[in-house]
N, C-alpha and C positions, 0 to 999 in steps of 0.2 A: 586352459589348464584348470586342473581343479586339484581341491586338497582333502586330504586329510583331516575332517571334524575333530578324532580324536587326538589329532598329532600336540603333544602338551602346548607349541609353539602357535599355534590356532590365531587365537585372543591376539596377542602380537601381532599373528601376521596382517591381523583383518585391521587393526587402527594404523596400521606404518601404508596399508597400502590408501585409508582414509586418508590420511595425513596425505599421503603424494596426489591422491586426485584432488584434496580441495588447493593444491599447490598450483592446478594450470587453469584456476578459474581466470576468465578476464572479466574486463570490466569496463564499463558505460564512463565518458567522463575522465578517460585516460589514467583512471585510479589505480595504481598496483600496490601490494603490501612489500614491505621492506623488510618485514623480518616475520619469518616462520618457528613456530616452537612445541613440542609437545609437552610443555610443560608452562602450569600459570606461573603469571606472575602480576605485582598491580600494577594497574596501568601508571601509578606514579614513579614505578622502576624503571619506566622503560625512556628513554632521552626521545624526545621530539622528530628527530632526526631517523629514529627506526619504525615511526609511526607513517601509516598506519600497519598495525601489527596482528596476525593471526596466531590464538594458541588454541593447542587440541587438547581434552583433558577427557579421559576416563568420564564414565557416567554407570549407573545400574547396570548391572547384569539385572534382565528377568527370564525364570525358565520357570513353562507352565508344564503342566502334566495333566490329560484328561483322562481318565479313565486309566487304563493299562496299556497305555502307548509309550512312544519316545518321549522325552522332554526335548519342546521348544525353545528352543534361546533365542532371547533378541535382548542386542548389546546397545548399547546407547555411547555416545560421543555427545562432548559441546565441544563447540567452536565458539570463541571469545575470541571479537575484532575489537580492537583501539584504535580508535583514530585522534587525533585532534582538530576543534575548527576553528576558523577564522574570528576571533571575538572581538577584534578592531575596529570591523567595520558593522554601524545600524544596523546594512540590510545585508546581509553576508550573500555575493553570488559562488557556487550554489547554496542553497542551504544546508546547513550538517546534516538536518532528515534525508536531503535529496543524495546526500553521500553515504548515509546511513543505508537508504534505499539501492542505491545503485552496489554495492558491497553486497547487499544479500540477494540482490536477483542474478548477480555473478557466479555469487556462491550457488546460488539455485541451478543455475545451468552448466555448474561443473556437473551436478550426478545428474543431468540430465543427456549428460555428452555420449550413453553410451550406445546411441544407434538413433534408427529411427525414432520419432517421437514416440513418447508411454513403452520404451523398453525396459527393462530392470537392470537397475546399475547393481553387476557383481563384482568390485571391483578387481575386475579381472579373473574371478571365478570363484574368488574366494567365500561370497555369500550369496545366499538366495536373491538379494534385494538390500537398497542401501538408500535411504530417502532421509527428508528434512521431514521431522514431525512435531505440532504443540507450539507454544507457541515463542512467537520471536520477541525476546525481551529489548527495547532500544533504552537506554539511561543516557542521560546528560546530565553532567555537572559541569556548569563554571564550563571551560573550552573543551571540554573532554567527552569524547561519545563512546559508549561503550553499545555493543550489539552480543549477544547470545543467541547460537541460536544451536538446538538439540538435533541430533542424526541417531538417526536410529538403521541399525544392520543386522537383517534375518540371515542369524546364523544356518547355516548347513552344507553338506557335500551339495557341490555344483560340479557338472558334467560338461 
């Protein structure tokens, strides 16, 4: 599939394709998301039965032009993962951090599923490549675990 980078709906198509892609993730330990949304709400506003939950929110748009050439665009999205840990046991099994790592690795795997290892993830031909880059933040407060994952999309016509 090829798309027109100059289409006014291009950004929305990219973010929608990224959101559809993350929903194909599979996870170790039988974990699965109960909630997917493209808007962010605080973890305290989500019922425990709706967790684990994944929210996708747009990040910054980077535009760079060197000398006299076309502007290069890179879009960022953030995946925010919320889940609750069992705090009733002194030594929970699995550990909350293990569950967070399983979620992160499953999410990573969904962007690697474009084909043979090290193939570009084009989100069905919408972007040149989509990938995770930067610090993966894991925050723990009492029973609530929050993970933030930045995802970059290198924009442009793909044929």
